[in-house]
PyMOL commands that place a pseudoatom at each C-alpha (Angstrom):
pseudoatom trace, name=CA, resn=VAL, resi=1, chain=A, elem=C, hetatm=0, pos=[-6.358, -5.448, -1.647]
pseudoatom trace, name=CA, resn=GLN, resi=2, chain=A, elem=C, hetatm=0, pos=[-5.982, -2.070, -0.043]
pseudoatom trace, name=CA, resn=LEU, resi=3, chain=A, elem=C, hetatm=0, pos=[-6.884, 1.541, -0.691]
pseudoatom trace, name=CA, resn=GLN, resi=4, chain=A, elem=C, hetatm=0, pos=[-4.746, 4.042, 1.169]
pseudoatom trace, name=CA, resn=ALA, resi=5, chain=A, elem=C, hetatm=0, pos=[-6.028, 7.608, 1.362]
pseudoatom trace, name=CA, resn=CYS, resi=6, chain=A, elem=C, hetatm=0, pos=[-3.953, 10.543, 2.502]
pseudoatom trace, name=CA, resn=GLY, resi=7, chain=A, elem=C, hetatm=0, pos=[-3.621, 14.270, 2.087]
pseudoatom trace, name=CA, resn=GLY, resi=8, chain=A, elem=C, hetatm=0, pos=[-6.113, 15.572, 4.589]
pseudoatom trace, name=CA, resn=GLY, resi=9, chain=A, elem=C, hetatm=0, pos=[-5.344, 18.338, 7.006]
pseudoatom trace, name=CA, resn=LEU, resi=10, chain=A, elem=C, hetatm=0, pos=[-6.330, 21.703, 8.374]
pseudoatom trace, name=CA, resn=VAL, resi=11, chain=A, elem=C, hetatm=0, pos=[-6.778, 24.549, 5.923]
pseudoatom trace, name=CA, resn=GLN, resi=12, chain=A, elem=C, hetatm=0, pos=[-8.371, 27.966, 6.000]
pseudoatom trace, name=CA, resn=ALA, resi=13, chain=A, elem=C, hetatm=0, pos=[-11.476, 28.715, 4.000]
pseudoatom trace, name=CA, resn=GLY, resi=14, chain=A, elem=C, hetatm=0, pos=[-10.544, 29.476, 0.429]
pseudoatom trace, name=CA, resn=GLY, resi=15, chain=A, elem=C, hetatm=0, pos=[-7.530, 27.209, 0.570]
pseudoatom trace, name=CA, resn=SER, resi=16, chain=A, elem=C, hetatm=0, pos=[-6.728, 24.007, -1.281]
pseudoatom trace, name=CA, resn=LEU, resi=17, chain=A, elem=C, hetatm=0, pos=[-5.861, 20.416, -0.541]
pseudoatom trace, name=CA, resn=ARG, resi=18, chain=A, elem=C, hetatm=0, pos=[-5.158, 17.404, -2.707]
pseudoatom trace, name=CA, resn=LEU, resi=19, chain=A, elem=C, hetatm=0, pos=[-6.206, 13.993, -1.510]
pseudoatom trace, name=CA, resn=SER, resi=20, chain=A, elem=C, hetatm=0, pos=[-4.580, 10.867, -2.862]
pseudoatom trace, name=CA, resn=CYS, resi=21, chain=A, elem=C, hetatm=0, pos=[-5.785, 7.294, -2.809]
pseudoatom trace, name=CA, resn=ALA, resi=22, chain=A, elem=C, hetatm=0, pos=[-3.252, 4.641, -3.706]
pseudoatom trace, name=CA, resn=ALA, resi=23, chain=A, elem=C, hetatm=0, pos=[-4.449, 1.145, -4.524]
pseudoatom trace, name=CA, resn=SER, resi=24, chain=A, elem=C, hetatm=0, pos=[-2.369, -1.905, -3.829]
pseudoatom trace, name=CA, resn=GLY, resi=25, chain=A, elem=C, hetatm=0, pos=[-2.887, -5.602, -4.152]
pseudoatom trace, name=CA, resn=ARG, resi=26, chain=A, elem=C, hetatm=0, pos=[-4.496, -5.385, -7.548]
pseudoatom trace, name=CA, resn=THR, resi=27, chain=A, elem=C, hetatm=0, pos=[-4.915, -2.957, -10.392]
pseudoatom trace, name=CA, resn=PHE, resi=28, chain=A, elem=C, hetatm=0, pos=[-7.998, -0.781, -10.307]
pseudoatom trace, name=CA, resn=SER, resi=29, chain=A, elem=C, hetatm=0, pos=[-7.544, 0.600, -13.794]
pseudoatom trace, name=CA, resn=GLY, resi=30, chain=A, elem=C, hetatm=0, pos=[-10.854, -0.859, -14.942]
pseudoatom trace, name=CA, resn=TYR, resi=31, chain=A, elem=C, hetatm=0, pos=[-12.777, 0.177, -11.855]
pseudoatom trace, name=CA, resn=VAL, resi=32, chain=A, elem=C, hetatm=0, pos=[-14.919, 3.168, -11.023]
pseudoatom trace, name=CA, resn=MET, resi=33, chain=A, elem=C, hetatm=0, pos=[-13.141, 5.137, -8.316]
pseudoatom trace, name=CA, resn=GLY, resi=34, chain=A, elem=C, hetatm=0, pos=[-14.985, 7.421, -5.971]
pseudoatom trace, name=CA, resn=TRP, resi=35, chain=A, elem=C, hetatm=0, pos=[-14.534, 9.847, -3.127]
pseudoatom trace, name=CA, resn=PHE, resi=36, chain=A, elem=C, hetatm=0, pos=[-17.041, 10.070, -0.305]
pseudoatom trace, name=CA, resn=ARG, resi=37, chain=A, elem=C, hetatm=0, pos=[-17.183, 12.169, 2.827]
pseudoatom trace, name=CA, resn=GLN, resi=38, chain=A, elem=C, hetatm=0, pos=[-18.871, 12.066, 6.169]
pseudoatom trace, name=CA, resn=ALA, resi=39, chain=A, elem=C, hetatm=0, pos=[-19.242, 15.106, 8.354]
pseudoatom trace, name=CA, resn=PRO, resi=40, chain=A, elem=C, hetatm=0, pos=[-19.898, 14.810, 12.096]
pseudoatom trace, name=CA, resn=GLY, resi=41, chain=A, elem=C, hetatm=0, pos=[-23.489, 13.843, 12.731]
pseudoatom trace, name=CA, resn=LYS, resi=42, chain=A, elem=C, hetatm=0, pos=[-24.258, 13.443, 9.060]
pseudoatom trace, name=CA, resn=GLU, resi=43, chain=A, elem=C, hetatm=0, pos=[-24.578, 10.546, 6.671]
pseudoatom trace, name=CA, resn=ARG, resi=44, chain=A, elem=C, hetatm=0, pos=[-21.845, 9.645, 4.265]
pseudoatom trace, name=CA, resn=GLU, resi=45, chain=A, elem=C, hetatm=0, pos=[-22.275, 11.267, 0.874]
pseudoatom trace, name=CA, resn=SER, resi=46, chain=A, elem=C, hetatm=0, pos=[-20.755, 10.835, -2.518]
pseudoatom trace, name=CA, resn=VAL, resi=47, chain=A, elem=C, hetatm=0, pos=[-18.433, 13.639, -3.566]
pseudoatom trace, name=CA, resn=ALA, resi=48, chain=A, elem=C, hetatm=0, pos=[-17.010, 12.620, -6.931]
pseudoatom trace, name=CA, resn=SER, resi=49, chain=A, elem=C, hetatm=0, pos=[-16.303, 9.590, -9.056]
pseudoatom trace, name=CA, resn=ILE, resi=50, chain=A, elem=C, hetatm=0, pos=[-14.397, 8.697, -12.185]
pseudoatom trace, name=CA, resn=THR, resi=51, chain=A, elem=C, hetatm=0, pos=[-14.820, 5.762, -14.541]
pseudoatom trace, name=CA, resn=TYR, resi=52, chain=A, elem=C, hetatm=0, pos=[-12.019, 3.869, -16.261]
pseudoatom trace, name=CA, resn=THR, resi=53, chain=A, elem=C, hetatm=0, pos=[-12.741, 5.926, -19.392]
pseudoatom trace, name=CA, resn=GLY, resi=54, chain=A, elem=C, hetatm=0, pos=[-12.364, 9.161, -17.464]
pseudoatom trace, name=CA, resn=ASP, resi=55, chain=A, elem=C, hetatm=0, pos=[-16.013, 10.130, -17.174]
pseudoatom trace, name=CA, resn=THR, resi=56, chain=A, elem=C, hetatm=0, pos=[-16.556, 12.089, -14.011]
pseudoatom trace, name=CA, resn=TYR, resi=57, chain=A, elem=C, hetatm=0, pos=[-19.370, 12.861, -11.619]
pseudoatom trace, name=CA, resn=TYR, resi=58, chain=A, elem=C, hetatm=0, pos=[-19.520, 15.576, -8.943]
pseudoatom trace, name=CA, resn=ARG, resi=59, chain=A, elem=C, hetatm=0, pos=[-22.110, 16.446, -6.385]
pseudoatom trace, name=CA, resn=ASP, resi=60, chain=A, elem=C, hetatm=0, pos=[-23.526, 19.874, -7.034]
pseudoatom trace, name=CA, resn=SER, resi=61, chain=A, elem=C, hetatm=0, pos=[-21.965, 21.514, -3.990]
pseudoatom trace, name=CA, resn=VAL, resi=62, chain=A, elem=C, hetatm=0, pos=[-18.404, 20.799, -5.178]
pseudoatom trace, name=CA, resn=LYS, resi=63, chain=A, elem=C, hetatm=0, pos=[-18.775, 21.378, -8.911]
pseudoatom trace, name=CA, resn=GLY, resi=64, chain=A, elem=C, hetatm=0, pos=[-16.259, 23.896, -10.146]
pseudoatom trace, name=CA, resn=ARG, resi=65, chain=A, elem=C, hetatm=0, pos=[-14.168, 23.560, -6.989]
pseudoatom trace, name=CA, resn=PHE, resi=66, chain=A, elem=C, hetatm=0, pos=[-13.151, 19.896, -6.842]
pseudoatom trace, name=CA, resn=THR, resi=67, chain=A, elem=C, hetatm=0, pos=[-11.484, 17.832, -9.540]
pseudoatom trace, name=CA, resn=ILE, resi=68, chain=A, elem=C, hetatm=0, pos=[-11.141, 14.068, -9.529]
pseudoatom trace, name=CA, resn=SER, resi=69, chain=A, elem=C, hetatm=0, pos=[-8.425, 12.436, -11.603]
pseudoatom trace, name=CA, resn=ARG, resi=70, chain=A, elem=C, hetatm=0, pos=[-6.548, 9.177, -11.798]
pseudoatom trace, name=CA, resn=ASP, resi=71, chain=A, elem=C, hetatm=0, pos=[-3.078, 8.000, -12.658]
pseudoatom trace, name=CA, resn=TYR, resi=72, chain=A, elem=C, hetatm=0, pos=[-3.287, 4.512, -14.147]
pseudoatom trace, name=CA, resn=ALA, resi=73, chain=A, elem=C, hetatm=0, pos=[0.446, 3.907, -13.938]
pseudoatom trace, name=CA, resn=LYS, resi=74, chain=A, elem=C, hetatm=0, pos=[0.457, 4.687, -10.231]
pseudoatom trace, name=CA, resn=ASN, resi=75, chain=A, elem=C, hetatm=0, pos=[-2.884, 3.008, -9.546]
pseudoatom trace, name=CA, resn=THR, resi=76, chain=A, elem=C, hetatm=0, pos=[-3.862, 6.191, -7.747]
pseudoatom trace, name=CA, resn=VAL, resi=77, chain=A, elem=C, hetatm=0, pos=[-6.849, 8.490, -7.747]
pseudoatom trace, name=CA, resn=TYR, resi=78, chain=A, elem=C, hetatm=0, pos=[-6.731, 12.123, -6.654]
pseudoatom trace, name=CA, resn=LEU, resi=79, chain=A, elem=C, hetatm=0, pos=[-9.195, 14.710, -5.450]
pseudoatom trace, name=CA, resn=GLN, resi=80, chain=A, elem=C, hetatm=0, pos=[-8.020, 18.278, -5.920]
pseudoatom trace, name=CA, resn=MET, resi=81, chain=A, elem=C, hetatm=0, pos=[-10.069, 20.527, -3.677]
pseudoatom trace, name=CA, resn=ASN, resi=82, chain=A, elem=C, hetatm=0, pos=[-9.958, 24.273, -4.232]
pseudoatom trace, name=CA, resn=SER, resi=83, chain=A, elem=C, hetatm=0, pos=[-11.886, 27.161, -2.703]
pseudoatom trace, name=CA, resn=LEU, resi=84, chain=A, elem=C, hetatm=0, pos=[-12.577, 25.041, 0.334]
pseudoatom trace, name=CA, resn=LYS, resi=85, chain=A, elem=C, hetatm=0, pos=[-15.457, 25.995, 2.590]
pseudoatom trace, name=CA, resn=PRO, resi=86, chain=A, elem=C, hetatm=0, pos=[-16.108, 25.156, 6.249]
pseudoatom trace, name=CA, resn=GLU, resi=87, chain=A, elem=C, hetatm=0, pos=[-18.963, 22.929, 5.106]
pseudoatom trace, name=CA, resn=ASP, resi=88, chain=A, elem=C, hetatm=0, pos=[-16.412, 20.750, 3.303]
pseudoatom trace, name=CA, resn=THR, resi=89, chain=A, elem=C, hetatm=0, pos=[-15.101, 19.652, 6.691]
pseudoatom trace, name=CA, resn=ALA, resi=90, chain=A, elem=C, hetatm=0, pos=[-15.446, 15.881, 6.903]
pseudoatom trace, name=CA, resn=VAL, resi=91, chain=A, elem=C, hetatm=0, pos=[-13.640, 12.600, 6.856]
pseudoatom trace, name=CA, resn=TYR, resi=92, chain=A, elem=C, hetatm=0, pos=[-13.002, 11.749, 3.223]
pseudoatom trace, name=CA, resn=TYR, resi=93, chain=A, elem=C, hetatm=0, pos=[-12.933, 8.175, 1.972]
pseudoatom trace, name=CA, resn=CYS, resi=94, chain=A, elem=C, hetatm=0, pos=[-11.929, 6.668, -1.331]
pseudoatom trace, name=CA, resn=ALA, resi=95, chain=A, elem=C, hetatm=0, pos=[-13.652, 3.637, -2.743]
pseudoatom trace, name=CA, resn=ALA, resi=96, chain=A, elem=C, hetatm=0, pos=[-13.696, 1.402, -5.797]
pseudoatom trace, name=CA, resn=ARG, resi=97, chain=A, elem=C, hetatm=0, pos=[-16.332, -0.569, -7.647]
pseudoatom trace, name=CA, resn=ILE, resi=98, chain=A, elem=C, hetatm=0, pos=[-16.240, -2.766, -10.702]
pseudoatom trace, name=CA, resn=SER, resi=99, chain=A, elem=C, hetatm=0, pos=[-18.793, -0.762, -12.674]
pseudoatom trace, name=CA, resn=ILE, resi=100, chain=A, elem=C, hetatm=0, pos=[-21.394, 1.936, -12.225]
pseudoatom trace, name=CA, resn=SER, resi=101, chain=A, elem=C, hetatm=0, pos=[-24.031, -0.744, -11.710]
pseudoatom trace, name=CA, resn=ASP, resi=102, chain=A, elem=C, hetatm=0, pos=[-22.188, -2.331, -8.799]
pseudoatom trace, name=CA, resn=SER, resi=103, chain=A, elem=C, hetatm=0, pos=[-21.857, -1.194, -5.237]
pseudoatom trace, name=CA, resn=TYR, resi=104, chain=A, elem=C, hetatm=0, pos=[-18.548, 0.043, -3.904]
pseudoatom trace, name=CA, resn=GLY, resi=105, chain=A, elem=C, hetatm=0, pos=[-16.798, -3.044, -2.601]
pseudoatom trace, name=CA, resn=TYR, resi=106, chain=A, elem=C, hetatm=0, pos=[-13.421, -1.620, -1.675]
pseudoatom trace, name=CA, resn=TRP, resi=107, chain=A, elem=C, hetatm=0, pos=[-12.924, 1.184, 0.802]
pseudoatom trace, name=CA, resn=GLY, resi=108, chain=A, elem=C, hetatm=0, pos=[-9.933, 3.025, 2.123]
pseudoatom trace, name=CA, resn=GLN, resi=109, chain=A, elem=C, hetatm=0, pos=[-9.510, 4.428, 5.580]
pseudoatom trace, name=CA, resn=GLY, resi=110, chain=A, elem=C, hetatm=0, pos=[-10.628, 8.002, 5.974]
pseudoatom trace, name=CA, resn=THR, resi=111, chain=A, elem=C, hetatm=0, pos=[-8.548, 11.137, 5.894]
pseudoatom trace, name=CA, resn=LEU, resi=112, chain=A, elem=C, hetatm=0, pos=[-9.767, 14.141, 7.842]
pseudoatom trace, name=CA, resn=VAL, resi=113, chain=A, elem=C, hetatm=0, pos=[-10.222, 17.480, 6.136]
pseudoatom trace, name=CA, resn=THR, resi=114, chain=A, elem=C, hetatm=0, pos=[-10.880, 20.450, 8.392]
pseudoatom trace, name=CA, resn=VAL, resi=115, chain=A, elem=C, hetatm=0, pos=[-11.654, 23.842, 6.906]
pseudoatom trace, name=CA, resn=SER, resi=116, chain=A, elem=C, hetatm=0, pos=[-11.558, 26.756, 9.303]
pseudoatom trace, name=CA, resn=SER, resi=117, chain=A, elem=C, hetatm=0, pos=[-13.521, 29.929, 8.753]
for i in range(1, 117): cmd.bond("trace and resi %d" % i, "trace and resi %d" % (i + 1))
show_as sticks, trace
zoom trace
């Protein structure tokens, strides 16, 4: 079972990036998928999540700028990030959990997003 995140990079403030997280080894169609991030010297924080029914959650600081979505056929979850700010700079991780009452048990490797001012 593996989650593979990609799509990070260096972008100027105001720019956009789309992160992808492809799942392999099993189908995650019934799972809650989430994106987290960890900035240097800070704790990891939840960014967005999406249930198998498509319900979404966003932390306040990214509402209106980030969009989480999933492609069931491709077993992939995306994070579209627009109007990026320097404070969005972090390593972004994708994760999966069976339900909203469970902890995230599957994690992908991080992908670095750097936003320059």
